[in-house]
N, C-alpha and C positions, 0 to 999 in steps of 0.2 A: 591808723587809729580808728577804732570802732566808735560810732556815735549812736545815741538813742534819741529818738524824737519824742518829746514830751507831749502832753495833751494840748498845750498852748503853742505847738509847733516849734518850740524852742529846742535846740539840739544840745546834748550834753554828752561828754565822752565817758567811757567806762572808768577811766582814771579819775574823773571828777566825781563820779558816783562813789568810788572807793574813798576819796578824800572826805566827802560828806559823811560817809559811814564812820570813818576813823575819828573825825572831829566831833560828831554828834551822838554816836551810840555809846552809852556808858556802861551797860551791863551785859553780862554773858547771856542772860535770858533774852534780851533784845536782839543780840547777834544770832542766837539760835532761831528766833522768829524770822529774821531776815533770811537765814540759811534755808529754813523750811519753805519760805516763799519762792526762793530761787530754785530749789529742787523741784517744787511743784510746777513751776514755769517750764523747766527743762523737760519734765515728764509729759506735760501737755503738748509741747512742741514735737517731741518724739512721736507721740500718739498721732498727731496731725499728719506728720510725714508718713508714718506707717499706714494710715488710712488711705492716703493718696496713692501710695505705692501698691497697696493691696488691689486697688482698682486699675492701676496703671499696668501691672505685670500679669502675665498668664503663665500657666504650666507650659513648658517648652521654650520660654523666652531665654535668650542668652543675656546674662547680667555680669556685673563685676562688683566687687566690694574690697575694702581694705582689711587685711588681716593684721591686727595689731600683734597677735601672738607670733606670726611668722614674718612680720615686717614687709609684706608685699601685697600687690594687688592680685586677687584671685578671679579668674574668669570661670564661670560655671553656667549650668542650665538648670532652670527651676523644674523640680519634680513635683512639689506639693506646696501650696500656699496655706499656711495656718493663720490664726487670728492675729498673732504678733510676729510671726517668723515665717521663713520659707525653708523648705528642705531643698538643697541644691547639690548637684554633682559637678565637681571640678572637671573641667574639660581636659586638662593635661594629665591628671593622675587617676581620675575616677573616684577620688575621695568624696565622701558625703559630709556636708556641712549643714548645720542649722544656723541661719543668719537672720538677725532682726530685720524686719521689713524697712526700717528707717535707714539701714545701711546699704540697700541695694541701689545700683545705678545701671542705666542702660549701657550696653556696649556700643 
């Protein structure tokens, strides 16, 4: 069960946050505002991870990532690092992929 630490160091579960929203948010407009806030938080977190990975990896590094399209882990070598993605060549097949920097992991 995932917990979130509040400003006062009190812990609350994701389920409790859902209950608070269900019990207290009355309009679709308010739900849309909460949704926008959550989407912005996700995008900020992905950008942070991408920035760290851009500094962490170099051309020629061997990496891995999960391919949701193929349902498997792909092992590849970085050929180029872009602002938000990397061009990689799969080790086993030679296929070229463009992968978000936030998805890369060290092998």
